[in-house]
C-alpha positions in Angstrom: 9.2 5.6 -22.3 7.9 4.4 -18.6 8.5 1.0 -18.8 12.0 1.2 -18.7 12.3 3.8 -15.6 12.6 2.1 -12.6 10.0 2.4 -10.0 11.2 5.1 -7.6 10.4 7.6 -10.8 6.8 6.7 -10.5 6.5 5.9 -6.6 4.2 7.9 -4.2 7.2 8.6 -2.1 7.5 8.8 2.0 3.6 7.2 2.1 1.7 7.4 5.3 2.2 4.3 7.7 0.8 2.5 10.5 2.5 0.2 13.6 0.9 -3.1 13.7 -0.2 -2.6 16.9 -2.6 0.6 16.5 -6.5 0.9 16.9 -7.8 -0.5 13.6 -9.7 2.9 13.9 -6.8 4.8 13.5 -6.1 3.2 10.0 -9.4 3.8 8.8 -9.3 7.4 9.8 -6.3 8.3 8.3 -7.6 6.3 5.4 -10.2 8.3 5.1 -8.5 11.5 5.8 -6.1 11.3 3.4 -8.1 9.6 0.5 -5.8 7.0 0.1 -6.5 3.3 -0.2 -3.1 1.1 1.1 -1.7 2.2 3.7 1.8 0.0 5.1 1.7 -1.2 8.1 5.3 -1.3 10.3 6.2 -3.2 13.2 9.1 -0.7 14.9 11.1 -0.6 11.5 10.4 -3.8 9.6 7.7 -4.0 7.0 5.1 -6.1 8.1 2.1 -5.5 6.0 -0.8 -3.3 4.3 -4.3 -2.7 5.5 -7.2 -1.5 3.1 -10.4 0.2 3.6 -11.5 -2.9 1.6 -9.7 -5.2 4.6 -11.8 -3.0 7.0 -15.2 -3.1 5.5 -14.8 -7.1 4.8 -13.9 -7.5 8.4 -17.1 -5.3 9.7 -19.1 -6.9 7.0 -18.6 -10.1 9.3 -19.6 -8.6 11.9 -15.8 -7.5 13.2 -16.1 -4.0 15.5 -13.7 -1.7 14.2 -14.8 1.4 16.3 -12.7 2.8 19.0 -15.2 1.4 22.2 -13.5 -2.3 20.7 -10.3 -4.0 20.8 -9.2 -4.6 17.4 -5.5 -3.9 16.1 -4.5 -3.6 13.0 -2.1 -6.7 12.8 -5.7 -8.7 13.0 -6.8 -7.0 9.7 -3.7 -6.5 7.3 -2.4 -8.0 4.7 1.1 -9.2 6.1 1.7 -11.3 2.5 3.5 -8.2 1.2 5.0 -7.0 -2.3 8.6 -5.2 -1.8 10.8 -4.0 -4.3 14.0 -1.7 -4.5 13.7 1.6 -5.7 16.0 0.6 -8.7 13.4 -2.1 -9.7 11.9 -1.5 -13.4 9.0 -0.3 -13.6 8.0 -3.0 -16.4 9.0 -6.2 -13.8 7.1 -4.3 -11.4 3.9 -3.9 -13.7 4.2 -7.7 -14.8 4.7 -9.4 -11.3 1.4 -7.6 -9.6 -0.1 -8.0 -13.2 0.6 -11.8 -13.1 0.0 -12.3 -8.9 -2.9 -9.9 -9.1 -1.7 -7.4 -6.9 -2.8 -4.1 -6.5 0.4 -2.4 -4.2 3.8 -2.5 -4.4 6.2 -1.2 -1.5 9.4 0.3 -1.9 12.2 -0.1 0.1 15.7 0.5 1.0 17.6 -1.3 3.2 13.9 -2.4 4.3 13.2 1.2 5.0 9.8 2.3 3.8 10.4 5.1 0.5 7.3 4.6 -1.4 4.2 3.0 -2.5 3.1 2.1 -5.7 -0.5 1.3 -6.1 -2.9 0.6 -9.3 -4.4 4.1 -9.2 -0.4 5.6 -9.8 -0.1 2.3 -12.8 -3.2 4.1 -14.1 -2.2 7.8 -13.4 1.3 6.9 -15.4 -1.2 5.2 -18.0 -3.6 8.4 -18.6 -0.2 10.4 -18.6 1.1 8.5 -21.0 -1.7 8.4 -23.6 -2.7 12.0 -23.5 1.3 12.6 -24.5 2.4 13.8 -20.9 
């Protein structure tokens, strides 16, 4: 059963990331180009947050210019309250925490270094595999 497995067995390994001071249009381009919904944010070697297309879309809806001609940086729009877990953390613990706290992603790190990401989309894929007997 998947629930006893560590999160590293189901995470997306070595995800793309972006620097905190990068232009938000770069984040938007990466999210679109790589067809991802969550982009880990780093400040140097330290995990600092997550930015999503939803964050950017909400900012735009509020009148914030995210085009390349603006000076809006990732740090202004990203969520810095992130859920970080160790690779050995049991999947069941991560799923429970994400559900109880309405969190849609967990960053997986070893000694502060980003090793993976686990999102609600990953959870849906694994659940579908389980239901289909894979």
